[in-house]
KEPA-144297 format. One record per residue: residue number from 1; residue in one letter; x, y, z of N, C-alpha, C in turn. Coordinates in nm, 4 decimals. Last residue first. Layout:
(NUM 'A' (X Y Z) (X Y Z) (X Y Z)) ...
//
This chain:
(191 'K' (7.2036 -5.5190 -9.1251) (7.1282 -5.5011 -9.2506) (6.9828 -5.5271 -9.2303)) (190 'V' (7.3714 -5.3178 -8.8785) (7.3094 -5.4436 -8.9234) (7.2349 -5.4148 -9.0524)) (189 'L' (7.4875 -5.0709 -8.8769) (7.5500 -5.1748 -8.7962) (7.4910 -5.3135 -8.8208)) (188 'G' (7.3924 -4.8327 -8.9836) (7.4729 -4.9198 -9.0681) (7.5407 -5.0328 -8.9929)) (187 'E' (7.2136 -4.6850 -8.8469) (7.3548 -4.6526 -8.8234) (7.4481 -4.7447 -8.9008)) (186 'A' (6.9778 -4.8047 -8.9194) (7.0003 -4.6644 -8.9603) (7.1471 -4.6247 -8.9440)) (185 'R' (7.0084 -5.0541 -8.7890) (7.0042 -5.0459 -8.9367) (7.0378 -4.9038 -8.9836)) (184 'L' (7.0011 -4.9685 -8.5212) (7.1192 -5.0396 -8.5727) (7.1246 -5.0364 -8.7248)) (183 'T' (6.7400 -4.8612 -8.5181) (6.8565 -4.7767 -8.4946) (6.9825 -4.8414 -8.5502)) (182 'D' (6.5852 -5.0900 -8.5577) (6.5750 -4.9774 -8.6518) (6.6976 -4.8868 -8.6403)) (181 'Q' (6.6581 -5.2310 -8.3264) (6.6925 -5.2847 -8.4578) (6.6872 -5.1755 -8.5642)) (180 'V' (6.5376 -5.0606 -8.1434) (6.6830 -5.0795 -8.1372) (6.7306 -5.1348 -8.2710)) (179 'K' (6.2737 -5.0944 -8.2133) (6.3335 -4.9614 -8.2305) (6.4856 -4.9670 -8.2217)) (178 'P' (6.2360 -5.3767 -8.1523) (6.2206 -5.3221 -8.2880) (6.2864 -5.1856 -8.3082)) (177 'R' (6.4755 -5.5510 -7.9569) (6.3659 -5.4535 -7.9593) (6.3562 -5.3911 -8.0984)) (176 'A' (6.7006 -5.7061 -7.9515) (6.5865 -5.7565 -8.0285) (6.4703 -5.6574 -8.0350)) (175 'G' (6.8757 -5.5846 -7.7759) (6.9054 -5.5820 -7.9188) (6.7910 -5.6288 -8.0067)) (174 'V' (6.7642 -5.6549 -7.5314) (6.7598 -5.5148 -7.5753) (6.7812 -5.5074 -7.7258)) (173 'R' (6.8160 -5.9348 -7.5404) (6.6806 -5.8827 -7.5177) (6.6683 -5.7390 -7.5679)) (172 'G' (7.0962 -5.9487 -7.5746) (7.0058 -6.0080 -7.6725) (6.8651 -5.9521 -7.6626)) (171 'V' (7.1775 -5.8207 -7.3412) (7.2157 -5.7639 -7.4710) (7.1249 -5.8202 -7.5808)) (170 'Y' (7.0679 -6.0063 -7.1553) (7.0255 -5.8654 -7.1561) (7.0549 -5.8015 -7.2918)) (169 'A' (7.2160 -6.2351 -7.2023) (7.0717 -6.2376 -7.2248) (7.0162 -6.0962 -7.2368)) (168 'Q' (7.4710 -6.1357 -7.1265) (7.4466 -6.1863 -7.2625) (7.2976 -6.1854 -7.2943)) (167 'I' (7.4222 -6.0785 -6.8575) (7.4553 -5.9689 -6.9497) (7.4310 -6.0138 -7.0929)) (166 'N' (7.3792 -6.3344 -6.7609) (7.2728 -6.2342 -6.7468) (7.2961 -6.1175 -6.8414)) (165 'P' (7.6259 -6.4624 -6.8163) (7.5046 -6.5011 -6.8885) (7.3900 -6.4013 -6.8744)) (164 'W' (7.9282 -6.4026 -6.8381) (7.8236 -6.3204 -6.7779) (7.6912 -6.3502 -6.8490)) (163 'K' (8.1042 -6.5456 -6.9838) (8.1073 -6.5670 -6.8387) (8.0030 -6.4843 -6.7639)) (162 'A' (8.0643 -6.4502 -7.2451) (8.0140 -6.5823 -7.2064) (8.0117 -6.6033 -7.0558)) (161 'L' (8.1559 -6.2187 -7.3610) (8.0581 -6.2035 -7.2536) (8.0068 -6.3375 -7.2009)) (160 'D' (8.4756 -6.1384 -7.4529) (8.3772 -6.2462 -7.4565) (8.2844 -6.2339 -7.3357)) (159 'I' (8.5898 -5.8850 -7.6306) (8.5609 -5.9169 -7.4909) (8.4472 -6.0176 -7.4943)) (158 'Q' (8.6669 -5.7744 -7.8781) (8.6975 -5.9139 -7.8447) (8.6913 -5.9409 -7.6938)) (157 'L' (8.5750 -5.5368 -7.9635) (8.6947 -5.5340 -7.8796) (8.7371 -5.6724 -7.8310)) (156 'K' (8.3428 -5.6053 -8.0931) (8.4517 -5.5449 -8.1712) (8.5842 -5.5488 -8.0948)) (155 'G' (8.1988 -5.6951 -7.8657) (8.2295 -5.7831 -7.9791) (8.3470 -5.7322 -8.0593)) (154 'T' (8.1709 -5.4695 -7.7034) (8.2537 -5.5813 -7.6570) (8.2892 -5.6763 -7.7707)) (153 'W' (7.9934 -5.2788 -7.7893) (8.1335 -5.2638 -7.8309) (8.2172 -5.3863 -7.7970)) (152 'N' (7.7610 -5.3311 -7.6590) (7.7694 -5.3732 -7.7985) (7.9126 -5.3618 -7.8517)) (151 'L' (7.7857 -5.1962 -7.4232) (7.8095 -5.3404 -7.4216) (7.8224 -5.3956 -7.5627)) (150 'V' (7.7078 -4.9425 -7.5166) (7.8461 -4.9657 -7.4727) (7.8785 -5.1153 -7.4711)) (149 'T' (7.4361 -4.9868 -7.5841) (7.5304 -4.9270 -7.6793) (7.6738 -4.9609 -7.6424)) (148 'F' (7.3288 -5.0846 -7.3437) (7.3326 -5.1685 -7.4627) (7.4365 -5.1163 -7.5620)) (147 'L' (7.3495 -4.8550 -7.1795) (7.4258 -4.9759 -7.1487) (7.4371 -5.0672 -7.2707)) (146 'Y' (7.1696 -4.6815 -7.3191) (7.3109 -4.6471 -7.3018) (7.3938 -4.7722 -7.2745)) (145 'A' (6.9274 -4.8167 -7.3037) (6.9784 -4.7756 -7.4343) (7.1278 -4.7473 -7.4263)) (144 'D' (6.9022 -4.8347 -7.0280) (6.9237 -4.9568 -7.1050) (6.9755 -4.9244 -7.2454)) (143 'A' (6.8486 -4.5719 -6.9617) (6.9737 -4.6318 -6.9148) (7.0053 -4.7603 -6.9917)) (142 'A' (6.5915 -4.5383 -7.0621) (6.7032 -4.4698 -7.1285) (6.8372 -4.5291 -7.0859)) (141 'T' (6.4432 -4.8691 -7.0214) (6.4578 -4.7257 -6.9948) (6.5740 -4.6678 -7.0753)) (140 'F' (6.2113 -5.1350 -6.9992) (6.3223 -5.0741 -7.0738) (6.3236 -4.9241 -7.0467)) (139 'A' (6.1035 -5.2711 -6.6864) (6.0782 -5.1917 -6.8070) (6.2079 -5.1372 -6.8670)) (138 'D' (6.1664 -5.3976 -6.4499) (6.0933 -5.4736 -6.5511) (6.0754 -5.4005 -6.6833)) (137 'G' (6.4796 -5.2531 -6.3608) (6.3594 -5.3283 -6.3262) (6.2988 -5.4016 -6.4435)) (136 'T' (6.7061 -5.1250 -6.4433) (6.6356 -5.0672 -6.3291) (6.5081 -5.1434 -6.2929)) (135 'V' (6.8018 -5.2949 -6.6480) (6.8921 -5.2508 -6.5426) (6.8207 -5.1880 -6.4221)) (134 'Y' (6.5756 -5.5696 -6.7069) (6.6414 -5.4445 -6.7458) (6.7140 -5.3870 -6.6246)) (133 'P' (6.4847 -5.8037 -6.5872) (6.5194 -5.8053 -6.7293) (6.5943 -5.6806 -6.7767)) (132 'K' (6.6184 -5.9244 -6.2744) (6.5317 -5.8339 -6.3503) (6.5770 -5.8303 -6.4961)) (131 'D' (6.8061 -6.0551 -6.1258) (6.6657 -6.0764 -6.0917) (6.5706 -5.9824 -6.1644)) (130 'S' (7.0606 -5.9984 -6.2233) (7.0297 -6.1353 -6.1822) (6.8812 -6.1598 -6.1580)) (129 'L' (7.1666 -5.7564 -6.2885) (7.0700 -5.8136 -6.3826) (7.0231 -5.9533 -6.3414)) (128 'M' (7.3532 -5.7095 -6.0916) (7.2398 -5.6176 -6.1032) (7.1289 -5.6772 -6.1903)) (127 'Q' (7.5412 -5.9074 -6.1553) (7.4619 -5.9195 -6.0327) (7.3377 -5.8305 -6.0390)) (126 'E' (7.6402 -5.7954 -6.3912) (7.5840 -5.9308 -6.3926) (7.4948 -5.9515 -6.2697)) (125 'L' (7.7471 -5.5587 -6.2904) (7.6309 -5.5529 -6.3776) (7.5623 -5.6890 -6.3853)) (124 'A' (7.9664 -5.6653 -6.1486) (7.8626 -5.5888 -6.0780) (7.7350 -5.5839 -6.1609)) (123 'N' (8.1077 -5.7799 -6.3607) (8.0625 -5.8646 -6.2495) (7.9503 -5.7946 -6.1729)) (122 'L' (8.1656 -5.5503 -6.5047) (8.0714 -5.6461 -6.5616) (8.0226 -5.7452 -6.4559)) (121 'R' (8.3500 -5.4346 -6.3289) (8.2266 -5.3630 -6.3619) (8.1216 -5.4582 -6.4187)) (120 'R' (8.5516 -5.6330 -6.3302) (8.4842 -5.5975 -6.2045) (8.3528 -5.5249 -6.2312)) (119 'E' (8.6238 -5.6242 -6.6035) (8.5699 -5.7470 -6.5451) (8.4961 -5.7173 -6.4141)) (118 'I' (8.7289 -5.3666 -6.6192) (8.6074 -5.4007 -6.6938) (8.5436 -5.5259 -6.6355)) (117 'T' (8.9600 -5.4031 -6.4670) (8.8565 -5.3096 -6.4211) (8.7243 -5.3398 -6.4899)) (116 'G' (9.0941 -5.5837 -6.6328) (9.0611 -5.6203 -6.4948) (8.9520 -5.5320 -6.4382)) (115 'L' (9.1287 -5.4280 -6.8605) (9.0443 -5.5474 -6.8685) (9.0043 -5.5974 -6.7296)) (114 'Q' (9.3137 -5.2407 -6.7583) (9.1804 -5.1981 -6.8011) (9.0845 -5.3156 -6.8073)) (113 'V' (9.5344 -5.4035 -6.7192) (9.4763 -5.3326 -6.6049) (9.3320 -5.2936 -6.6390)) (112 'Q' (9.5774 -5.4790 -6.9859) (9.5447 -5.5810 -6.8858) (9.4821 -5.5182 -6.7609)) (111 'K' (9.6414 -5.2314 -7.0953) (9.5234 -5.3013 -7.1449) (9.4807 -5.4077 -7.0432)) (110 'M' (9.8801 -5.1793 -6.9692) (9.7637 -5.0981 -6.9329) (9.6347 -5.1623 -6.9829)) (109 'E' (10.0365 -5.3710 -7.1015) (10.0217 -5.3736 -6.9559) (9.8985 -5.2943 -6.9113)) (108 'P' (10.0223 -5.2911 -7.3700) (9.9693 -5.4218 -7.3289) (9.9469 -5.4303 -7.1774)) (107 'T' (9.9156 -4.9443 -7.3833) (10.0199 -5.0474 -7.3778) (9.9569 -5.1816 -7.3388)) (106 'L' (9.7300 -4.7580 -7.6027) (9.7229 -4.8324 -7.4780) (9.8282 -4.9434 -7.4807)) (105 'K' (9.7088 -4.6304 -7.8408) (9.8355 -4.6141 -7.7682) (9.8370 -4.6851 -7.6334)) (104 'P' (9.4530 -4.6566 -7.9373) (9.5575 -4.7373 -7.9997) (9.6924 -4.7269 -7.9278)) (103 'N' (9.1717 -4.6882 -7.7475) (9.2928 -4.6064 -7.7578) (9.4065 -4.6908 -7.8164)) (102 'F' (8.9658 -4.8574 -7.6960) (8.9764 -4.8081 -7.8336) (9.1031 -4.7249 -7.8549)) (101 'L' (8.9600 -4.8992 -7.4270) (9.0269 -4.9998 -7.5094) (9.0367 -4.9592 -7.6561)) (100 'A' (8.7990 -4.7061 -7.3189) (8.9445 -4.6852 -7.3128) (9.0196 -4.7848 -7.4010)) (99 'G' (8.5403 -4.8104 -7.3291) (8.5836 -4.7152 -7.4313) (8.7336 -4.6927 -7.4335)) (98 'I' (8.5281 -4.9549 -7.0911) (8.5324 -5.0271 -7.2185) (8.5853 -4.9351 -7.3286)) (97 'Q' (8.5371 -4.7346 -6.9061) (8.6298 -4.8479 -6.8965) (8.6421 -4.9212 -7.0297)) (96 'K' (8.3379 -4.5541 -6.9830) (8.4770 -4.5081 -6.9690) (8.5754 -4.6241 -6.9683)) (95 'H' (8.1073 -4.7255 -6.9792) (8.1536 -4.6562 -7.0994) (8.3019 -4.6197 -7.0886)) (94 'V' (8.1053 -4.8106 -6.7017) (8.1071 -4.9056 -6.8133) (8.1645 -4.8395 -6.9388)) (93 'E' (8.1302 -4.5919 -6.5262) (8.1887 -4.7212 -6.4912) (8.1964 -4.8194 -6.6073)) (92 'S' (8.0140 -4.3606 -6.6309) (8.1444 -4.3526 -6.5635) (8.2094 -4.4875 -6.5389)) (91 'S' (7.7751 -4.4496 -6.7789) (7.8710 -4.3500 -6.8246) (8.0093 -4.3665 -6.7621)) (90 'A' (7.6416 -4.6425 -6.6298) (7.6719 -4.6673 -6.7710) (7.7825 -4.5754 -6.8196)) (89 'F' (7.6188 -4.4981 -6.3910) (7.6967 -4.6221 -6.3932) (7.7367 -4.6541 -6.5379)) (88 'N' (7.4448 -4.2960 -6.4793) (7.5802 -4.2618 -6.4351) (7.6709 -4.3842 -6.4331)) (87 'L' (7.2162 -4.4486 -6.5342) (7.2797 -4.3700 -6.6410) (7.4234 -4.3339 -6.6034)) (86 'A' (7.1671 -4.5476 -6.2753) (7.1967 -4.6407 -6.3843) (7.2632 -4.5681 -6.5016)) (85 'A' (7.1120 -4.3097 -6.1399) (7.2258 -4.3916 -6.0971) (7.2662 -4.4874 -6.2087)) (84 'M' (6.8803 -4.2342 -6.2751) (6.9986 -4.1487 -6.2845) (7.1240 -4.2261 -6.2433)) (83 'Q' (6.7142 -4.4443 -6.1893) (6.7421 -4.4250 -6.3319) (6.8691 -4.3414 -6.3505)) (82 'E' (6.7046 -4.3868 -5.9200) (6.7611 -4.5147 -5.9625) (6.7984 -4.5084 -6.1105)) (81 'Y' (6.5732 -4.1447 -5.9343) (6.7121 -4.1450 -5.8886) (6.7810 -4.2770 -5.9216)) (80 'R' (6.3237 -4.2304 -6.0212) (6.3989 -4.1332 -6.1026) (6.5466 -4.1359 -6.0641)) (79 'E' (6.2384 -4.3885 -5.8113) (6.2682 -4.4524 -5.9396) (6.3498 -4.3604 -6.0302)) (78 'M' (6.1725 -4.2086 -5.6134) (6.2990 -4.2804 -5.6005) (6.3379 -4.3487 -5.7313)) (77 'G' (6.0272 -3.9120 -5.7646) (6.0224 -4.0446 -5.7043) (6.1592 -4.1096 -5.6999)) (76 'G' (6.0873 -3.6693 -5.8922) (6.0421 -3.6703 -5.7540) (6.0400 -3.8053 -5.6876)) (75 'F' (5.9863 -3.7034 -6.2313) (6.0658 -3.6360 -6.1298) (6.0031 -3.6533 -5.9922)) (74 'P' (5.9066 -4.0278 -6.3694) (5.8786 -3.8866 -6.3417) (5.9650 -3.8332 -6.2282)) (73 'P' (6.1588 -4.2313 -6.5341) (6.0481 -4.2105 -6.4401) (6.0255 -4.0622 -6.4156)) (72 'V' (6.2125 -4.2598 -6.8813) (6.2646 -4.2160 -6.7513) (6.1442 -4.1958 -6.6601)) (71 'L' (6.0446 -4.3815 -7.0569) (6.1876 -4.4111 -7.0672) (6.2673 -4.3559 -6.9493)) (70 'A' (5.7726 -4.3489 -7.0912) (5.8207 -4.4089 -6.9656) (5.9681 -4.4491 -6.9727)) (69 'S' (5.6402 -4.2230 -7.2918) (5.7265 -4.3350 -7.3291) (5.7768 -4.4118 -7.2076)) (68 'Q' (5.5170 -4.0032 -7.1880) (5.4326 -4.1211 -7.2108) (5.5164 -4.2432 -7.2478)) (67 'P' (5.7128 -3.8045 -7.1999) (5.6898 -3.8751 -7.0733) (5.6042 -4.0002 -7.0884)) (66 'A' (5.9100 -3.6959 -7.3971) (5.8002 -3.7885 -7.4271) (5.7689 -3.8691 -7.3012)) (65 'Q' (6.1088 -3.5481 -7.2963) (6.0242 -3.4824 -7.3957) (5.9030 -3.5683 -7.4327)) (64 'D' (6.2525 -3.7219 -7.1402) (6.1644 -3.6265 -7.0719) (6.0713 -3.5546 -7.1695)) (63 'A' (6.4072 -3.8449 -7.3372) (6.3012 -3.9216 -7.2705) (6.2031 -3.8294 -7.1992)) (62 'L' (6.5833 -3.6334 -7.3951) (6.4927 -3.6858 -7.4974) (6.3765 -3.7619 -7.4338)) (61 'Y' (6.7136 -3.6074 -7.1421) (6.6398 -3.4961 -7.2023) (6.5374 -3.5477 -7.3041)) (60 'Q' (6.8369 -3.8584 -7.1165) (6.7356 -3.8160 -7.0198) (6.6510 -3.7027 -7.0760)) (59 'C' (7.0127 -3.8512 -7.3362) (6.9126 -3.9574 -7.3232) (6.8005 -3.9147 -7.2290)) (58 'I' (7.1671 -3.6273 -7.2671) (7.0867 -3.6254 -7.3894) (6.9777 -3.7322 -7.3827)) (57 'V' (7.2859 -3.7243 -7.0319) (7.2029 -3.6033 -7.0287) (7.1122 -3.5979 -7.1511)) (56 'G' (7.4326 -3.9447 -7.1265) (7.3287 -3.9605 -7.0255) (7.2335 -3.8435 -7.0201)) (55 'V' (7.6124 -3.8203 -7.3170) (7.5146 -3.9227 -7.3544) (7.4001 -3.9317 -7.2547)) (54 'E' (7.6872 -3.4895 -7.3640) (7.6940 -3.6001 -7.2687) (7.5780 -3.6959 -7.2922)) (53 'T' (7.5237 -3.1803 -7.4491) (7.6245 -3.2835 -7.4683) (7.6146 -3.3830 -7.3531)) (52 'L' (7.3101 -2.9596 -7.6251) (7.3321 -3.0468 -7.5101) (7.4392 -3.1477 -7.5459)) (51 'V' (7.2794 -2.6368 -7.7426) (7.3429 -2.7661 -7.7649) (7.3604 -2.8379 -7.6313)) (50 'H' (7.0369 -2.4187 -7.8832) (7.1049 -2.4687 -7.7642) (7.1601 -2.6085 -7.7930)) (49 'G' (6.8787 -2.3637 -8.1033) (7.0228 -2.3465 -8.1148) (7.1020 -2.3963 -7.9951)) (48 'N' (6.6161 -2.4291 -8.0957) (6.6489 -2.2925 -8.0550) (6.7990 -2.2646 -8.0589)) (47 'D' (6.6197 -2.6996 -8.1602) (6.5678 -2.6050 -8.2596) (6.6022 -2.4604 -8.2253)) (46 'L' (6.9345 -2.8292 -8.0328) (6.7905 -2.8083 -8.0282) (6.7477 -2.7056 -8.1321)) (45 'Q' (7.1704 -3.0622 -8.0923) (7.1402 -2.9210 -8.1140) (6.9891 -2.9057 -8.1247)) (44 'L' (7.3486 -3.2760 -7.9113) (7.2119 -3.2581 -7.9584) (7.1860 -3.1091 -7.9692)) (43 'A' (7.6258 -3.4797 -7.9601) (7.5769 -3.3465 -7.9259) (7.4368 -3.3372 -7.9853)) (42 'P' (7.8095 -3.7686 -7.8441) (7.7107 -3.6965 -7.9231) (7.6928 -3.5538 -7.8765)) (41 'V' (8.1370 -3.6852 -7.9623) (7.9948 -3.7040 -7.9833) (7.9375 -3.7803 -7.8649)) (40 'Y' (8.3807 -3.4252 -7.8855) (8.3355 -3.5629 -7.9029) (8.1844 -3.5682 -7.9199)) (39 'G' (8.4546 -3.1593 -7.8421) (8.5106 -3.2315 -7.9550) (8.4655 -3.3745 -7.9730)) (38 'K' (8.3832 -2.9600 -7.6753) (8.4493 -3.0756 -7.6139) (8.5078 -3.1668 -7.7209)) (37 'P' (8.2415 -2.7791 -7.8268) (8.3804 -2.7464 -7.7957) (8.4553 -2.8590 -7.7248)) (36 'N' (8.0308 -2.8537 -8.0684) (8.0658 -2.9059 -7.9370) (8.2128 -2.8784 -7.9088)) (35 'I' (8.0176 -2.6731 -8.2836) (7.8961 -2.7322 -8.2276) (7.9223 -2.7800 -8.0854)) (34 'Q' (8.2746 -2.6030 -8.3431) (8.1774 -2.4947 -8.3267) (8.0464 -2.5449 -8.2660)) (33 'W' (8.3975 -2.8440 -8.3844) (8.4351 -2.7690 -8.2642) (8.3356 -2.6560 -8.2372)) (32 'Y' (8.3154 -2.9146 -8.6370) (8.2439 -2.9719 -8.5228) (8.2784 -2.9017 -8.3922)) (31 'D' (8.2714 -2.7286 -8.9095) (8.3662 -2.7406 -8.7997) (8.2918 -2.7894 -8.6754)) (30 'G' (8.1375 -2.8960 -9.2035) (8.1359 -2.7980 -9.0957) (8.2358 -2.8301 -8.9860)) (29 'G' (8.1104 -3.0851 -9.3990) (8.2356 -3.0105 -9.3942) (8.2423 -2.9058 -9.2848)) (28 'D' (7.8912 -3.2410 -9.3761) (7.8826 -3.1349 -9.4768) (8.0067 -3.0449 -9.4751)) (27 'E' (7.9573 -3.4068 -9.1653) (7.9542 -3.4648 -9.2996) (7.9416 -3.3599 -9.4091)) (26 'T' (8.1872 -3.2143 -8.9617) (8.0575 -3.2753 -8.9872) (8.0558 -3.3242 -9.1312)) (25 'K' (8.5064 -3.2746 -8.8174) (8.4270 -3.2190 -8.9267) (8.2931 -3.2916 -8.9357)) (24 'K' (8.7307 -3.3633 -8.6708) (8.6331 -3.2696 -8.6118) (8.5539 -3.1955 -8.7199)) (23 'N' (8.9008 -3.5629 -8.7405) (8.9198 -3.4340 -8.8072) (8.8234 -3.3259 -8.7588)) (22 'P' (8.8165 -3.7763 -8.5774) (8.9576 -3.7356 -8.5776) (8.9797 -3.5963 -8.6377)) (21 'I' (8.5273 -3.7760 -8.6366) (8.5813 -3.7384 -8.5058) (8.7287 -3.6975 -8.5123)) (20 'D' (8.3162 -3.6752 -8.8495) (8.4494 -3.7332 -8.8628) (8.5242 -3.6880 -8.7370)) (19 'V' (7.9784 -3.7341 -8.7942) (8.0937 -3.6512 -8.7593) (8.2204 -3.7335 -8.7785)) (18 'K' (7.6506 -3.7148 -8.9344) (7.7734 -3.7886 -8.9070) (7.8880 -3.6912 -8.8816)) (17 'V' (7.3538 -3.6312 -8.7999) (7.4639 -3.5738 -8.8759) (7.5894 -3.6507 -8.8368)) (16 'L' (7.0077 -3.6889 -8.7974) (7.1411 -3.7376 -8.7664) (7.2435 -3.6727 -8.8578)) (15 'E' (6.7396 -3.5374 -8.6628) (6.8207 -3.5360 -8.7845) (6.9618 -3.5765 -8.7453)) (14 'V' (6.4721 -3.7095 -8.5079) (6.5968 -3.6338 -8.4981) (6.6676 -3.6420 -8.6325)) (13 'A' (6.1542 -3.7469 -8.3758) (6.2341 -3.7409 -8.4984) (6.3579 -3.6553 -8.4733)) (12 'I' (6.0532 -3.9556 -8.1219) (6.1025 -3.8206 -8.1517) (6.1898 -3.8266 -8.2772)) (11 'G' (5.9664 -4.1861 -7.9977) (5.8912 -4.1340 -8.1115) (5.9298 -3.9921 -8.1491)) (10 'A' (6.1116 -4.3104 -7.8069) (6.0214 -4.2038 -7.7615) (5.9363 -4.1476 -7.8750)) (9 'E' (6.2694 -4.4799 -7.9568) (6.1765 -4.5390 -7.8593) (6.0719 -4.4370 -7.8140)) (8 'R' (6.4180 -4.2841 -8.0976) (6.3273 -4.3748 -8.1687) (6.2242 -4.4359 -8.0741)) (7 'A' (6.5577 -4.1656 -7.8822) (6.4716 -4.0848 -7.9698) (6.3721 -4.1734 -8.0435)) (6 'V' (6.6994 -4.3872 -7.7845) (6.5995 -4.3208 -7.7004) (6.5042 -4.2384 -7.7869)) (5 'I' (6.8691 -4.4383 -8.0049) (6.7737 -4.5398 -7.9593) (6.6624 -4.4742 -7.8786)) (4 'H' (7.0120 -4.1967 -8.0021) (6.9370 -4.2342 -8.1221) (6.8314 -4.3386 -8.0857)) (3 'P' (7.1454 -4.2080 -7.7577) (7.0400 -4.1077 -7.7787) (6.9528 -4.1376 -7.8999)) (2 'A' (7.3136 -4.4397 -7.8266) (7.2135 -4.4437 -7.7191) (7.1074 -4.3342 -7.7345)) (1 'M' (7.4966 -4.3729 -8.0260) (7.3834 -4.4538 -8.0629) (7.2757 -4.4526 -7.9541)) 
//
């Protein structure tokens, strides 16, 4: 969903193709392994046939295609590296930790270990959001699209965000953006 949000925020039209992940089939019956040999989503197939994978990379690529959107800072400044750090934090520290809870084979003991790690990551994020509305400052960026997407999973996974008021406010703020709402509707997550 994060690349979808970035594309909408940047004004870039993309053709969405649903993928049956367990069976590695596209909605038209195609073999998803042929598109992304890693087997997971998302993948962005460009008009020239090149395929990009990894959420953070796709978000950054899409944002770079519309520099006027300011979804990623221009190359060369420290703001660009802060953006990259935020995308990496979303990927390796938040996505990987929260996403692990979707594994149906996770034992109760391992789930508790995972929840402890998630709590530490959310504590860090709570502090990061203590003095700014978005993860890198005053403006919504591609990193916010990614963090919002992953934090949105907490409801389904029954992780109560009440102890992190800055994160709760952040999720509400990002979720209220018109393009985010458009994305949620397009993905069938809200009416």
